[in-house]
C-alpha positions as CSV (number, residue, x, y, z in Angstrom):
1,M,63.3,-40.0,51.6
2,F,62.2,-37.2,53.6
3,P,60.8,-34.5,51.2
4,G,61.8,-30.6,51.9
5,T,59.2,-29.5,49.3
6,G,55.5,-28.9,49.6
7,G,55.2,-26.1,51.8
8,S,54.4,-26.4,55.6
9,V,52.3,-29.8,55.1
10,G,55.6,-31.2,53.4
11,R,57.9,-30.2,56.4
12,A,55.3,-31.1,58.9
13,H,55.3,-34.6,57.3
14,A,59.2,-34.8,57.2
15,I,59.3,-33.8,60.9
16,A,57.0,-36.4,61.8
17,M,59.0,-39.1,60.0
18,R,62.2,-38.1,61.6
19,L,60.5,-38.3,65.1
20,A,59.1,-41.7,64.4
21,L,62.7,-43.0,63.7
22,L,63.4,-42.1,67.5
23,G,60.7,-44.5,68.4
24,P,61.3,-47.8,70.6
25,K,61.1,-49.9,67.4
26,Y,64.4,-48.5,66.3
27,W,66.5,-48.5,69.3
28,L,68.3,-51.5,68.5
29,T,68.9,-50.2,65.1
30,W,70.2,-46.8,66.5
31,L,72.7,-48.9,68.5
32,G,73.7,-50.8,65.6
33,L,74.3,-47.6,63.8
34,L,76.3,-46.3,66.8
35,V,78.6,-49.5,66.8
36,L,79.2,-48.9,62.9
37,R,80.0,-45.3,63.5
38,S,82.6,-46.2,66.0
39,L,84.1,-49.1,63.8
40,E,84.6,-46.2,61.2
41,L,86.8,-44.4,63.5
42,L,89.3,-47.4,63.9
43,P,92.5,-47.5,61.9
44,F,92.0,-49.6,58.6
45,A,94.1,-52.7,60.0
46,A,91.9,-52.6,63.2
47,Q,88.7,-52.9,61.2
48,R,90.1,-55.6,59.3
49,R,90.8,-57.7,62.8
50,V,87.4,-56.7,63.7
51,G,85.8,-57.9,60.5
52,F,87.5,-60.9,60.8
53,A,86.1,-61.9,64.2
54,L,82.5,-60.7,63.4
55,G,82.7,-63.2,60.4
56,G,83.8,-66.1,62.8
57,L,81.0,-65.1,65.1
58,I,78.5,-65.1,62.0
59,R,79.6,-68.5,61.1
60,R,78.9,-70.0,64.3
61,L,75.1,-68.4,64.5
62,P,72.2,-70.6,63.5
63,L,71.2,-68.1,61.0
64,A,69.3,-68.9,57.7
65,Y,71.3,-66.7,55.8
66,V,74.3,-69.1,56.7
67,R,72.3,-72.1,55.5
68,I,71.2,-70.4,52.3
69,A,75.2,-69.5,51.5
70,R,76.1,-73.0,52.0
71,R,73.3,-74.3,50.0
72,N,74.2,-71.8,47.1
73,I,77.7,-72.8,47.1
74,D,77.2,-76.6,46.9
75,L,74.9,-75.9,43.8
76,C,77.4,-73.3,42.2
77,M,80.6,-75.5,42.9
78,P,79.5,-79.1,42.5
79,E,82.9,-79.9,41.2
80,W,84.5,-78.7,44.6
81,S,85.1,-81.4,47.3
82,A,83.0,-81.1,50.5
83,A,85.9,-79.8,52.5
84,A,86.7,-77.0,49.9
85,R,83.2,-75.8,50.1
86,A,82.9,-75.6,53.7
87,A,86.3,-73.7,53.7
88,L,84.6,-71.1,51.3
89,L,81.7,-70.9,53.5
90,D,84.0,-70.1,56.3
91,R,85.9,-67.4,54.4
92,H,82.5,-66.2,53.0
93,C,81.4,-65.4,56.5
94,E,84.7,-63.6,57.2
95,S,84.0,-61.3,54.2
96,L,80.7,-60.6,55.5
97,G,82.1,-59.5,58.7
98,M,84.4,-57.3,56.8
99,A,81.5,-55.9,54.9
100,L,80.0,-54.6,57.9
101,C,83.3,-52.3,58.6
102,E,83.1,-51.5,54.9
103,T,79.7,-50.2,55.1
104,A,80.5,-47.7,57.9
105,N,83.4,-46.5,55.8
106,T,81.1,-46.5,52.7
107,W,78.4,-44.2,55.1
108,W,80.8,-41.8,56.8
109,S,84.6,-41.6,55.2
110,S,85.4,-38.8,53.2
111,D,86.2,-39.6,49.6
112,R,89.7,-38.7,50.0
113,Q,90.1,-41.4,52.6
114,V,88.1,-44.1,50.5
115,H,90.1,-43.4,47.2
116,A,93.4,-43.7,49.0
117,L,92.4,-47.3,49.7
118,A,91.6,-48.2,46.2
119,E,93.2,-49.0,42.8
120,V,90.9,-48.0,40.0
121,H,91.4,-49.9,36.5
122,G,89.9,-49.2,33.4
123,L,88.7,-45.6,33.9
124,H,89.6,-44.7,30.4
125,H,87.0,-47.0,29.2
126,L,84.4,-44.9,31.3
127,Q,85.7,-41.7,29.9
128,A,85.6,-43.1,26.4
129,A,81.9,-44.2,26.9
130,L,80.7,-40.8,28.3
131,A,82.7,-38.8,25.4
132,K,79.9,-40.2,23.1
133,G,77.5,-38.1,25.0
134,R,74.8,-41.0,25.7
135,G,75.8,-41.7,29.4
136,A,77.3,-45.2,30.5
137,I,75.5,-48.0,32.3
138,M,77.6,-49.6,35.0
139,I,76.6,-53.1,35.8
140,G,78.0,-55.4,38.6
141,G,77.3,-57.8,40.9
142,H,76.2,-58.3,44.8
143,F,79.6,-58.9,46.4
144,T,80.3,-58.5,49.9
145,T,82.0,-55.4,48.9
146,I,79.2,-53.7,47.0
147,E,78.7,-50.6,49.5
148,I,82.6,-49.6,49.2
149,A,82.6,-50.2,45.7
150,T,79.9,-47.9,44.8
151,R,81.7,-45.3,47.0
152,I,84.9,-45.9,45.1
153,L,83.4,-45.6,41.7
154,G,81.8,-42.2,43.1
155,T,85.2,-40.9,44.1
156,V,86.2,-40.8,40.2
157,V,82.8,-40.0,38.6
158,A,79.5,-38.3,39.4
159,L,77.4,-41.5,40.0
160,N,73.6,-42.5,40.0
161,V,73.3,-45.5,42.4
162,V,70.2,-47.7,41.6
163,Y,69.0,-49.1,45.0
164,R,66.4,-50.9,46.8
165,P,65.3,-49.7,50.1
166,T,65.6,-52.0,53.1
167,K,62.1,-52.5,55.1
168,N,63.8,-50.9,58.1
169,A,62.9,-47.2,57.9
170,L,65.8,-46.0,59.6
171,L,68.5,-47.8,57.7
172,S,66.9,-47.1,54.5
173,H,67.0,-43.3,55.7
174,T,70.7,-43.6,56.5
175,M,71.6,-45.5,53.3
176,Y,69.9,-42.7,51.3
177,T,71.3,-39.7,52.9
178,S,74.8,-41.5,52.4
179,F,73.9,-41.8,48.6
180,C,72.9,-37.8,48.6
181,R,76.2,-36.9,50.3
182,H,78.4,-38.8,47.5
183,G,76.0,-39.2,44.5
184,N,72.6,-39.4,43.3
185,P,70.1,-42.3,44.6
186,I,67.6,-43.9,42.3
187,A,65.0,-46.3,43.3
188,H,65.2,-49.6,41.6
189,D,61.8,-49.5,40.0
190,D,62.4,-45.7,38.6
191,I,63.2,-46.5,35.2
192,R,62.4,-42.9,34.0
193,A,65.0,-41.4,36.3
194,M,67.7,-43.9,35.1
195,I,66.8,-42.8,31.5
196,R,67.0,-39.0,32.8
197,A,70.3,-39.6,34.1
198,L,71.6,-41.2,30.8
199,K,70.4,-38.5,28.7
200,K,72.2,-36.0,30.7
201,N,75.3,-38.1,29.9
202,E,75.9,-39.2,33.6
203,A,76.8,-42.8,34.8
204,V,74.3,-45.0,36.2
205,W,75.5,-48.1,38.5
206,Y,73.4,-51.2,39.3
207,A,73.6,-54.7,39.9
208,P,71.2,-57.1,38.1
209,D,72.2,-60.3,39.6
210,Q,69.3,-61.2,42.2
211,S,66.4,-63.0,41.5
212,Y,63.7,-61.0,39.8
213,R,60.2,-62.3,38.8
214,N,58.5,-59.4,37.6
215,K,57.6,-58.3,34.0
216,G,60.6,-58.6,32.0
217,A,62.2,-61.5,33.7
218,A,63.5,-64.7,31.9
219,M,64.9,-68.0,33.0
220,V,68.8,-67.6,32.5
221,N,71.5,-69.7,33.5
222,F,73.7,-68.8,36.4
223,F,76.5,-71.4,37.2
224,G,74.5,-73.9,35.0
225,I,71.1,-73.5,36.8
226,P,68.1,-71.8,35.2
227,A,67.3,-68.8,37.6
228,A,64.8,-65.9,37.2
229,T,66.7,-63.0,36.0
230,T,66.1,-59.2,34.7
231,T,66.3,-58.5,31.3
232,A,66.0,-54.6,32.0
233,T,69.9,-53.7,31.1
234,S,68.9,-54.6,27.4
235,R,65.7,-52.4,27.3
236,L,67.7,-49.5,29.4
237,A,70.5,-49.6,26.9
238,R,68.3,-49.9,23.8
239,I,66.0,-46.7,24.9
240,S,68.8,-44.4,25.9
241,G,71.7,-45.4,23.4
242,A,74.1,-45.6,26.5
243,A,77.1,-47.9,26.5
244,V,77.0,-50.7,29.1
245,L,80.2,-51.6,30.9
246,T,81.0,-54.1,33.5
247,Y,82.2,-52.9,37.2
248,F,83.8,-55.4,39.4
249,P,85.5,-55.0,42.7
250,E,88.0,-57.2,44.5
251,R,89.0,-56.7,48.4
252,L,92.9,-57.2,48.5
253,P,94.5,-59.2,51.2
254,G,95.4,-57.7,54.7
255,T,95.4,-54.0,54.7
256,A,96.3,-53.3,51.0
257,G,92.7,-51.9,50.2
258,Y,90.8,-52.8,47.1
259,R,91.2,-53.0,43.4
260,V,88.3,-52.2,40.9
261,F,88.0,-52.9,37.4
262,I,86.0,-51.1,34.9
263,G,85.4,-53.2,31.8
264,P,85.4,-51.8,28.0
265,A,81.8,-51.1,26.4
266,L,80.1,-54.4,25.5
267,E,80.5,-54.8,21.9
268,G,77.0,-55.5,20.0
269,F,75.2,-54.7,23.3
270,P,72.0,-55.0,23.3
271,G,71.6,-57.9,21.0
272,V,68.6,-59.2,19.3
273,D,67.9,-61.5,22.3
274,A,67.5,-59.8,25.7
275,A,67.9,-63.0,27.6
276,Q,71.0,-64.1,25.7
277,D,72.3,-60.4,26.7
278,A,71.6,-61.2,30.4
279,A,73.4,-64.8,29.8
280,R,76.4,-62.9,28.4
281,F,76.5,-60.9,31.6
282,N,76.2,-63.9,33.8
283,G,79.1,-65.5,32.2
284,L,81.1,-62.2,33.2
285,L,80.0,-62.1,36.5
286,E,80.7,-65.9,37.1
287,A,84.2,-65.3,35.9
288,Q,84.7,-62.6,38.5
289,I,83.1,-64.7,41.2
290,R,85.7,-67.4,40.5
291,R,88.3,-64.9,41.2
292,V,87.2,-64.1,44.5
293,P,84.6,-66.8,45.5
294,E,84.3,-65.7,49.1
295,Q,83.5,-62.2,48.3
296,Y,80.2,-63.0,46.4
297,L,77.1,-62.6,48.3
298,W,76.0,-66.2,48.6
299,M,73.4,-65.4,51.1
300,H,70.6,-64.5,48.5
301,R,68.1,-66.8,47.4
302,R,69.3,-66.7,43.8
303,F,67.8,-69.6,42.4
304,K,64.2,-69.1,42.0
305,G,61.8,-69.7,38.9
306,L,59.0,-68.4,37.0
307,S,56.5,-71.2,37.5
308,A,55.2,-73.7,40.4
309,D,57.4,-76.6,39.0
310,Y,60.5,-74.8,39.8
311,P,62.7,-76.8,42.2
312,D,62.7,-75.6,45.9
313,Y,66.2,-75.3,46.4
314,Y,66.0,-74.0,50.0
315,G,63.6,-76.0,51.9
316,R,62.7,-74.1,55.3
317,D,64.7,-71.2,54.4
318,S,62.5,-70.5,51.2
319,R,59.9,-67.9,50.8
320,N,56.8,-67.8,48.6
321,R,58.0,-69.0,45.3
322,A,54.7,-68.1,43.8
323,P,55.7,-65.9,40.3
324,V,55.2,-62.2,40.7
325,N,52.9,-60.6,38.0
């Protein structure tokens, strides 16, 4: 994020970037980070209470994200009653509030503190994959526990985390430096870095479940609705020869912490059709979402298409739906 190489010019550039983050543009972000840092110092039980309260506040604010979450829940759970879907939205907002505290723990808590909160199931699957010497691709979903789940995984294996920088440079810097302390961050579009890590027999984690309309996208059903989906997992597995395993987290009730599941290597993956591979993963992801539906990140505009005739599911909350070439 802030290169330390390149001699005096590189150092001067890094210093200038750091100074820029102290400007008025980022003062509110600094305040938010201070609040998050304070939350990390609270006992876990107190964090849960704060997160629950924050979730109640999120639910009552007129936020586009809440409207998007409601729309996605309506689309994906049509068999549920209106009352049940509304209750799920309430619980989802509470889960979002808890995620803020979990982000604080992800960025500043020690490995010992994080690991003590977690039950890790299926580690032998990952060990068996790495024993073959070709690395392991760990694929998961965008759950509200995504931040803490990657930290948990990083306490049991040296981990490469594929991430997408945020538009806020200060948040991106904070996220990046956290990844560097506890693993190796790889930019979402740096396929070569992913392949290098796999060739070194390392684990690479990423979540391929968000809307994707660049080269290599396909229309794949998600909860029975066609959605623009990346097929990069198949390509990455084919090039590297790495095993592909699922990694799904659950936030347990109360102060019980977390339970994470590492699945066995997917047999026959990749197959002959990358879109079918993506559909296979979506089916596994859907099953996990139905286990803990409030913990999925419903606020993402998941349902986008690759052509202009695709339905506009989000109305005023839609962004440009033109396909990205």
